[in-house]
C-alpha positions as CSV (number, residue, x, y, z in Angstrom):
1,M,0.0,0.0,0.0
2,N,1.2,3.5,-0.8
3,E,2.6,5.0,2.5
4,S,0.7,8.2,2.0
5,K,-2.5,6.2,2.3
6,K,-1.5,4.1,5.3
7,L,-2.7,4.9,8.8
8,I,0.3,3.3,10.5
9,I,3.5,3.5,8.4
10,N,6.0,1.9,10.7
11,G,7.2,1.7,14.3
12,Q,7.6,5.5,14.7
13,Q,5.3,7.1,12.1
14,H,1.7,7.4,11.1
15,N,-0.5,9.6,8.9
16,C,-2.5,11.6,11.3
17,S,-6.3,11.6,10.8
18,H,-6.6,14.7,13.0
19,C,-4.1,17.2,11.7
20,G,-3.5,15.6,8.3
21,T,0.3,15.5,8.8
22,K,1.9,12.8,6.6
23,S,4.6,10.6,8.1
24,A,4.0,12.2,11.5
25,N,5.9,10.8,14.5
26,Y,3.9,9.6,17.4
27,Y,5.2,9.6,21.0
28,D,2.8,7.3,22.6
29,I,0.8,4.2,21.7
30,K,-1.4,2.1,24.0
31,V,-2.8,-1.3,23.1
32,V,-6.0,-2.7,24.6
33,R,-7.1,-6.2,24.0
34,L,-10.9,-6.7,23.6
35,H,-12.9,-9.9,23.8
36,E,-15.2,-9.9,20.7
37,T,-16.4,-13.4,21.5
38,K,-15.4,-16.2,23.9
39,D,-12.6,-17.3,21.6
40,K,-11.9,-14.2,19.5
41,T,-10.1,-11.0,20.4
42,L,-9.6,-7.6,18.8
43,H,-6.9,-5.0,19.7
44,A,-7.5,-1.3,20.0
45,L,-4.5,0.9,19.3
46,F,-4.5,4.4,20.8
47,I,-1.9,6.6,19.1
48,T,-1.0,10.1,20.3
49,C,0.4,12.3,17.4
50,K,3.6,14.1,18.2
51,V,2.5,17.0,15.8
52,C,-1.0,17.9,17.1
53,G,-1.1,15.9,20.4
54,K,-4.5,14.4,19.6
55,I,-5.3,10.7,20.0
56,S,-6.6,8.5,17.3
57,M,-8.0,5.0,17.8
58,H,-7.7,2.0,15.4
59,L,-9.5,-1.3,16.0
60,V,-7.5,-4.2,14.6
61,K,-8.5,-7.8,13.9
62,G,-6.4,-10.9,13.3
63,L,-3.5,-10.3,15.7
64,G,-3.9,-13.4,17.8
65,N,-5.1,-13.9,21.4
66,D,-1.7,-13.4,22.9
67,L,0.1,-10.1,22.8
68,R,3.4,-11.9,22.8
69,D,2.5,-13.0,19.2
70,F,2.2,-9.3,18.4
71,S,5.8,-8.7,19.6
72,I,5.1,-5.5,21.6
73,K,7.4,-4.8,24.5
74,E,5.7,-3.7,27.6
75,N,6.8,-0.7,29.5
76,E,6.1,-1.9,33.0
77,E,6.9,1.4,34.8
78,Q,4.2,3.3,32.8
79,N,1.9,0.3,32.4
80,Y,1.2,0.6,28.7
81,F,2.5,-1.1,25.6
82,G,5.0,1.0,23.8
83,C,8.2,2.9,24.7
84,H,9.5,6.4,23.7
85,G,7.4,6.5,20.5
86,Y,8.5,3.2,19.2
87,F,6.0,0.5,18.2
88,Y,7.5,-2.9,18.6
89,L,6.0,-5.0,15.8
90,Q,7.4,-7.8,13.7
91,N,8.0,-6.5,10.1
92,D,5.4,-8.9,8.6
93,K,2.8,-7.7,11.0
94,L,3.6,-4.1,10.4
95,N,3.3,-4.5,6.6
96,T,-0.2,-5.9,6.9
97,L,-1.4,-3.9,9.9
98,D,-3.5,-1.5,7.8
99,D,-5.3,-4.4,6.1
100,N,-6.5,-5.6,9.4
101,I,-7.9,-2.2,10.7
102,I,-11.7,-2.5,10.8
103,M,-12.5,0.9,12.3
104,S,-10.7,4.1,13.0
105,I,-11.7,7.2,15.0
106,P,-11.7,9.7,13.5
107,T,-12.5,8.2,10.1
108,P,-9.5,9.0,7.8
109,T,-10.2,10.8,4.6
110,F,-6.7,10.9,3.1
111,I,-7.0,7.4,1.7
112,I,-8.8,8.9,-1.3
113,D,-7.6,12.0,-3.1
114,A,-9.1,14.9,-1.2
115,N,-9.6,16.9,-4.4
116,I,-12.1,14.4,-5.8
117,P,-15.8,15.6,-5.3
118,K,-17.0,14.7,-1.8
119,E,-20.1,12.8,-2.9
120,L,-17.8,10.4,-4.9
121,R,-15.0,10.3,-2.4
122,D,-17.3,9.4,0.5
123,L,-18.6,6.4,-1.4
124,L,-15.1,5.1,-2.1
125,V,-14.1,5.6,1.6
126,E,-17.3,3.8,2.7
127,A,-16.6,0.9,0.4
128,L,-13.1,0.4,1.9
129,E,-14.6,0.7,5.4
130,C,-17.1,-2.0,4.5
131,V,-14.3,-4.3,3.4
132,K,-12.6,-3.9,6.7
133,A,-15.8,-4.8,8.5
134,N,-16.2,-7.8,6.1
135,S,-19.5,-6.4,4.8
136,M,-19.2,-7.3,1.1
137,T,-22.8,-6.5,0.4
138,G,-22.3,-2.9,1.7
139,A,-19.0,-2.6,-0.1
140,S,-20.5,-3.8,-3.4
141,A,-23.4,-1.4,-3.1
142,C,-21.0,1.5,-2.5
143,V,-18.9,0.7,-5.6
144,R,-22.0,0.4,-7.8
145,K,-23.5,3.6,-6.4
146,A,-20.2,5.4,-7.0
147,I,-20.3,4.4,-10.6
148,Y,-23.9,5.4,-11.1
149,T,-23.3,8.7,-9.3
150,F,-20.4,9.4,-11.6
151,L,-22.5,8.5,-14.7
152,A,-25.3,10.8,-13.5
153,K,-22.9,13.6,-12.7
154,E,-21.4,13.4,-16.2
155,K,-24.9,13.1,-17.8
156,A,-23.9,9.9,-19.6
157,E,-26.4,9.1,-22.3
158,G,-27.8,5.7,-22.9
159,T,-30.7,3.4,-22.1
160,N,-28.6,1.0,-20.1
161,Y,-25.4,0.7,-18.1
162,G,-23.3,-0.5,-21.1
163,E,-24.4,2.3,-23.3
164,K,-23.6,4.9,-20.6
165,I,-20.1,3.5,-20.1
166,K,-19.5,3.5,-23.9
167,A,-20.7,7.2,-24.0
168,I,-18.3,8.2,-21.2
169,K,-15.4,6.3,-22.9
170,G,-15.7,8.6,-25.9
171,N,-14.8,11.5,-23.7
172,W,-11.6,10.1,-22.3
173,A,-9.5,7.9,-24.6
174,N,-6.8,7.6,-22.0
175,L,-9.2,5.9,-19.6
176,T,-10.3,3.2,-22.0
177,D,-8.7,0.3,-20.0
178,Y,-10.2,1.4,-16.7
179,L,-13.7,2.0,-18.3
180,D,-13.5,-1.4,-20.0
181,V,-13.1,-3.0,-16.5
182,L,-16.1,-1.1,-15.2
183,G,-18.1,-2.1,-18.3
184,G,-17.5,-5.7,-17.4
185,I,-19.2,-5.5,-14.0
186,K,-21.9,-8.1,-13.8
187,G,-25.3,-7.4,-12.4
188,V,-25.3,-3.6,-13.0
189,T,-27.9,-3.3,-15.7
190,S,-30.3,-0.9,-14.1
191,D,-30.4,1.9,-11.5
192,Q,-31.5,-0.6,-8.9
193,C,-30.1,-3.9,-7.7
194,H,-32.9,-6.4,-7.7
195,E,-32.9,-9.6,-5.7
196,G,-30.5,-12.1,-7.1
197,S,-29.4,-9.8,-9.9
198,C,-26.2,-8.4,-8.3
199,E,-23.5,-10.6,-7.0
200,N,-21.2,-9.3,-4.2
201,F,-17.6,-8.5,-5.0
202,N,-14.9,-10.1,-3.0
203,S,-12.5,-7.8,-1.0
204,G,-9.8,-7.8,-3.7
205,E,-12.4,-6.8,-6.4
206,V,-13.7,-4.0,-4.2
207,Q,-10.2,-2.6,-3.5
208,G,-9.4,-2.9,-7.2
209,Y,-12.6,-1.1,-8.3
210,V,-12.0,1.6,-5.7
211,R,-8.5,2.3,-7.1
212,I,-9.7,2.3,-10.7
213,L,-12.6,4.7,-9.8
214,E,-10.1,6.9,-7.9
215,E,-7.9,7.2,-11.0
216,I,-10.9,7.9,-13.3
217,F,-12.1,10.6,-10.9
218,R,-8.7,12.1,-10.6
219,E,-8.4,12.3,-14.4
220,V,-11.9,13.8,-14.8
221,Y,-12.1,16.2,-11.9
222,V,-8.6,16.8,-10.4
223,I,-6.0,16.9,-13.1
224,P,-7.9,19.3,-15.5
225,Q,-8.4,21.7,-12.5
226,Q,-4.7,21.5,-11.6
227,R,-3.8,22.3,-15.2
228,T,-6.2,25.2,-15.4
229,E,-4.8,26.6,-12.1
230,K,-1.2,26.2,-13.3
231,K,-2.0,27.9,-16.7
232,N,-3.8,30.8,-14.9
233,A,-0.8,31.3,-12.6
234,I,1.7,31.3,-15.5
235,M,-0.4,33.7,-17.5
236,N,-0.9,36.1,-14.5
237,R,2.8,36.2,-13.9
238,F,3.5,36.8,-17.6
239,N,0.9,39.6,-17.8
240,E,2.4,41.3,-14.6
241,A,5.8,41.1,-16.2
242,K,4.6,42.8,-19.3
243,K,3.1,45.7,-17.3
244,V,6.4,46.6,-15.6
245,K,8.5,46.2,-18.7
246,Q,9.9,49.6,-19.8
247,P,9.4,50.6,-23.4
248,I,12.5,50.7,-25.6
249,K,13.2,54.3,-26.8
250,G,14.2,54.7,-30.4
């Protein structure tokens, strides 16, 4: 996973959901083990950001019933897990930690480009949150709704989903491969998912569709705006330079 989209990067750094600082150091992390069922546990990680001083919480699954399997060293004097801002995790656990986070408070928004329209970004974030909660029906619905919201936003013409995707494809030749993938989604043939007509995606499919949609949305809504802003800035500087230029006397 791209480090800029991770919640916990390594044993000393995280991307803070409060202040938005990327690769921020944290100086304190507490771990609480929760009993989800008789035989199943979760772990809540409480991280204090060194930049803003605020605490964020991440609920993590799949780390085992024994904290020793988690390779965290206990600071007995201060009675919490962690020491001087260092998070003692085995490398293989650290690399997959974000994949096992099922809930975060506050909900992070930086996992999707913040310049994408909020109505679309929220659906992609919700889809990923559903994956973490193992709610594939919810995740699948969010992906489909994101596609339909995009098609409606772009006023895509056509009597069915396939025709609308084809119409959109004509506007962005560089997105053909991505749109071909979306065009192949089964069970999206109307504006509503009827019983038995829409199969759920698995977690890998959801994550793949989210990344594809994010790239499409960036190309459609973000990059053109960035180009316009850059062009305006260049032209403004050029025009200001022309105003102060002294005429050459003959």
